[in-house]
C-alpha positions in Angstrom: 0.0 0.0 0.0 1.9 3.0 -1.3 0.3 6.3 -2.1 0.8 10.0 -1.6 -1.9 12.8 -1.4 -1.6 16.4 -2.3 -4.5 18.4 -0.8 -5.6 21.9 -1.8 -8.4 23.8 -0.2 -10.9 25.7 -2.5 -13.7 27.8 -1.1 -16.4 25.1 -1.4 -14.4 21.8 -1.8 -11.1 20.1 -1.4 -8.9 19.1 -4.4 -7.1 16.0 -3.6 -4.5 14.4 -6.0 -3.6 10.8 -5.3 -0.4 9.3 -6.6 0.5 5.6 -6.3 -0.7 2.1 -7.2 -4.4 1.3 -7.7 -4.5 -1.7 -5.5 -7.6 -2.3 -3.4 -5.8 -1.5 -0.1 -4.4 1.7 -1.5 -7.8 2.9 -2.7 -9.4 2.2 0.6 -6.6 4.0 2.4 -7.0 7.0 0.0 -10.7 7.0 0.7 -10.1 7.0 4.4 -7.6 9.8 4.0 -10.0 11.9 1.9 -12.8 11.5 4.5 -10.4 12.4 7.3 -9.2 15.5 5.3 -12.8 16.6 4.7 -13.6 16.2 8.4 -10.4 18.0 9.5 -11.0 21.0 7.2 -14.8 21.1 7.5 -15.7 20.2 3.9 -18.5 17.9 2.6 -17.3 17.8 -1.1 -14.0 16.8 -2.7 -12.5 16.3 -6.1 -10.2 13.3 -6.1 -7.8 13.3 -9.1 -6.4 9.8 -9.6 -4.9 10.4 -13.0 -1.4 9.7 -11.7 -2.3 6.4 -10.1 -1.0 3.4 -11.9 -2.4 -0.1 -12.4 -5.9 -1.4 -12.8 -8.5 -3.0 -10.6 -10.0 -6.3 -11.7 -13.8 -6.4 -11.9 -13.9 -8.5 -8.7 -11.6 -6.0 -6.9 -13.8 -3.1 -8.1 -16.9 -4.8 -6.7 -15.2 -5.6 -3.4 -14.0 -2.0 -2.8 -17.2 -0.4 -4.0 -19.7 -2.7 -2.4 -18.0 -3.9 0.8 -15.1 -1.6 1.8 -16.3 1.9 0.9 -19.9 1.9 2.3 -18.8 1.5 5.9 -16.3 4.4 5.4 -18.9 6.7 3.8 -21.9 5.9 6.0 -23.2 8.9 7.8 -20.5 11.3 6.5 -22.7 13.0 3.8 -19.7 13.4 1.5 -20.0 14.1 -2.2 -17.0 13.0 -4.3 -16.1 13.7 -8.0 -13.3 11.4 -9.2 -11.2 12.6 -12.1 -9.4 10.0 -14.2 -7.9 9.8 -17.7 -10.4 9.3 -20.5 -9.0 5.8 -21.4 -9.8 4.6 -17.9 -13.4 5.8 -17.8 -15.0 2.7 -19.4 -13.4 0.4 -16.8 -14.5 2.7 -13.9 -18.2 2.8 -14.9 -18.8 -0.5 -13.1 -17.1 0.9 -10.0 -19.2 4.0 -10.1 -22.5 2.1 -10.6 -21.8 -0.3 -7.7 -20.8 2.7 -5.5 -23.9 4.7 -6.3 -26.1 1.6 -5.8 -24.5 1.2 -2.3 -25.4 4.8 -1.4 -22.1 6.5 -2.0 -22.5 9.9 -3.6 -19.7 9.8 -6.2 -19.3 10.2 -9.9 -16.3 9.6 -12.2 -15.2 12.1 -14.8 -12.5 12.5 -17.4 -13.0 16.3 -17.6 -12.3 18.5 -14.6 -14.9 21.2 -15.6 -17.6 18.5 -15.8 -16.5 17.1 -12.5 -16.6 20.5 -10.8 -19.9 21.3 -12.4 -21.4 18.2 -10.9 -19.6 18.6 -7.6 -20.3 22.3 -7.0 -23.1 23.1 -9.4 -20.9 25.4 -11.5 -17.7 25.2 -13.5 -14.6 26.5 -11.8 -11.6 28.4 -13.2 -9.4 26.7 -10.5 -9.7 23.3 -12.2 -6.4 21.6 -12.9 
């Protein structure tokens, strides 16, 4: 489990960039760290940029993380998460998004930062990376 986070505060959300390997344990640790950062800084919304993470989750790992490991972390927190990834990864992540949403996690996955911020905050932002 190796990852690093860069966190930047915006007026209405946190921007969090994750760097590392897309292993299930790393993704759960990143999710925990994002929730902790939101709580620490008093935010309910965050943009998680995973474009610099390497590797792929299998379908089984995607299901396990989205259905079994994330819901207990997200329960009762009221967080809204936009996940930003490279266009070539979006088709693989649709399953992860669908399972997460079906489990009650308020997240969406995007390949465009303006679209992600529009969904996350209700308007496009000029501070998008």
